[in-house]
C-alpha positions in Angstrom: -39.0 27.3 16.6 -42.0 29.0 18.3 -42.2 32.8 18.0 -42.3 34.9 21.2 -45.2 37.2 21.8 -42.8 40.1 21.5 -40.3 38.6 19.1 -36.9 37.8 20.6 -33.8 38.6 18.5 -33.0 36.1 15.8 -30.5 33.3 16.2 -27.0 34.7 15.4 -25.8 34.1 11.9 -23.9 30.9 11.4 -25.5 29.1 14.3 -27.6 25.9 13.9 -30.0 24.1 16.1 -28.3 21.4 18.0 -30.7 20.2 20.7 -34.3 20.8 21.8 -35.5 19.8 25.3 -38.5 20.0 27.5 -37.5 21.2 30.9 -39.4 20.3 34.0 -38.4 21.9 37.3 -38.8 24.9 39.6 -38.2 28.6 39.5 -36.5 29.7 42.8 -37.6 33.0 44.5 -36.4 34.9 47.6 -38.4 37.3 49.8 -36.8 39.9 52.0 -40.0 40.8 53.9 -43.8 40.2 53.5 -44.3 43.6 51.7 -41.6 43.0 49.1 -41.9 41.5 45.6 -40.4 38.0 45.2 -36.9 38.1 43.5 -36.1 35.3 41.1 -32.7 33.9 42.1 -32.5 30.9 39.7 -34.1 27.7 38.5 -33.3 24.0 38.4 -34.8 21.6 35.9 -34.3 18.2 34.3 -34.1 18.4 30.5 -35.6 15.8 28.3 -34.6 15.3 24.6 -37.3 16.1 22.1 -35.0 17.1 19.2 -36.3 14.7 16.7 -39.9 15.2 17.6 -39.6 19.0 17.5 -38.4 18.8 13.9 -41.5 16.8 12.8 -44.3 17.7 15.2 -43.8 21.0 17.1 -47.5 21.1 18.1 -47.2 17.8 19.9 -44.0 19.1 21.7 -46.0 22.1 22.9 -48.7 19.8 24.2 -46.0 17.8 26.0 -44.6 21.0 27.6 -48.0 21.9 29.0 -48.7 18.3 30.1 -45.4 18.1 31.9 -46.5 20.6 34.5 -49.3 18.3 35.6 -46.8 15.6 36.6 -44.3 15.5 39.5 -40.7 16.6 38.8 -39.1 13.4 37.8 -36.2 12.0 39.9 -33.1 10.8 38.1 -31.4 9.5 41.2 -32.0 5.9 40.0 -29.6 5.2 37.1 -31.9 2.3 36.0 -35.0 4.6 35.9 -36.7 4.8 32.5 -36.7 8.6 32.9 -32.9 8.5 32.2 -33.5 7.2 28.6 -34.5 10.6 27.4 -32.7 12.7 30.0 -30.4 15.0 28.1 -29.2 17.0 31.0 -29.8 19.6 33.7 -30.4 23.3 34.0 -29.4 25.2 37.1 -27.8 28.5 38.1 -24.1 29.1 39.1 -25.1 32.4 40.7 -28.3 34.6 40.4 -27.3 35.9 36.9 -25.6 32.8 35.4 -27.9 30.0 34.0 -25.9 26.8 33.3 -26.8 23.9 31.1 -25.0 20.6 31.9 -25.9 18.4 28.9 -23.5 15.6 29.9 -25.2 12.5 31.4 -24.1 8.9 31.8 -25.9 8.2 28.5 -24.9 11.3 26.5 -22.1 13.8 26.2 -23.7 16.8 24.5 -21.6 19.5 26.2 -22.4 22.3 28.7 -22.2 26.0 29.1 -22.7 29.2 31.1 -25.0 31.9 29.8 -26.3 35.4 30.4 -29.7 36.9 29.6 -29.8 38.7 26.2 -33.5 39.4 25.7 -36.9 38.7 27.3 -40.5 38.5 26.2 -43.4 38.2 28.5 -45.2 34.9 28.2 -48.5 35.0 26.3 -51.5 36.0 28.5 -53.7 33.5 26.6 -53.6 29.9 27.6 -51.9 27.3 25.5 -53.4 23.9 24.7 -54.2 23.3 28.4 -55.1 25.6 31.3 -52.5 26.3 34.0 -53.0 24.3 37.2 -55.0 26.2 39.8 -52.0 26.8 42.0 -50.1 28.7 39.3 -50.2 32.5 38.9 -48.8 32.7 35.4 -45.9 31.7 33.3 -42.3 33.0 33.4 -40.9 35.0 30.5 -39.5 33.6 27.3 -35.8 34.3 27.0 -32.8 34.5 24.6 -29.6 33.6 26.4 -26.1 34.1 25.0 -22.8 32.6 25.9 -21.5 34.3 29.1 -17.8 34.1 28.1 -17.5 34.0 24.3 -14.5 32.2 23.1 -14.1 29.9 26.1 -14.7 26.8 23.9 -18.2 25.8 25.2 -20.3 23.9 22.7 -23.5 25.8 23.0 -23.6 29.5 22.0 -27.3 30.5 22.4 -30.3 29.1 24.2 -33.9 30.1 23.8 -36.4 29.4 26.6 -39.8 29.2 24.9 -43.4 28.0 25.5 -43.1 28.5 29.3 -45.8 27.0 31.5 -46.1 28.2 35.1 -43.2 29.3 37.2 -44.4 32.9 37.8 -44.1 34.2 41.4 -47.1 35.6 43.3 -47.4 39.4 43.2 -46.0 39.9 46.8 -44.1 38.0 49.4 -47.2 38.1 51.8 -47.5 34.6 53.3 -44.4 33.3 51.5 -41.3 31.9 53.2 -37.9 33.6 52.8 -37.1 31.2 49.9 -39.7 29.2 47.9 -40.0 27.3 44.6 -42.7 27.5 41.9 -43.2 24.6 39.5 -42.6 25.2 35.8 -42.1 23.5 32.4 -40.5 25.1 29.2 -38.9 24.3 25.9 -35.2 24.9 25.6 -33.7 25.3 22.1 -29.9 25.1 22.1 -27.7 26.4 19.3 -24.1 25.7 18.3 
C-alpha cells in the first residue's frame, strides 16, 4: 500500500486487505457566493478492480491511476459494456459527511458500507508519473476512512484513499456556479 506524504494511521490490528480499486469520477463542490471558498460536499466515482495487479505491480497501478484522469468518466449504463467486466462498484455520499461504497454489481457481490473520515494527509506537491491535465489545480487529500457505525455488520471496516490525481477545487468561488464538479482519480484500498 502506498505511504501518504504525512503518514496516515496504520490499518487496525486484525484487518486484512480485501479489495483494491482505481476510482474515476468527480469531486462535488458548492459555492455560497463568489468571494467564498468552495466547500466539498461529496464525490461520485466508478470503482475498477485492480486487486490482483496491486499485489504484483503497484507501480503499474499508480500509472493506471494517473492515466485514468486523461479519459472520460466511463458509463456503466450499458450492461453489455466491456467496462462492466472490471467494475467492482461505486463510491458516492449519503450526506456531506458519509462516504458510501456500494461494491455490489450485477457481476460481483463484495459488500458495501458507510464510512466517516478518520485522518487526512495532503496529496504530494510533486507530480507522479504523469503531469496533471492543465485544467486541474491540484489533487485532493489522501484519507483514512473508518466504519461509520461499528458493529452494524457491514463487510468493509476501513478504506484508504491514496494516490489521488486531480479533484482539488479552485482557491475561490469567483467565476464558479453554485455547484460544480472537478474530475479526479484515486486508489481505494478496502479492508475487512
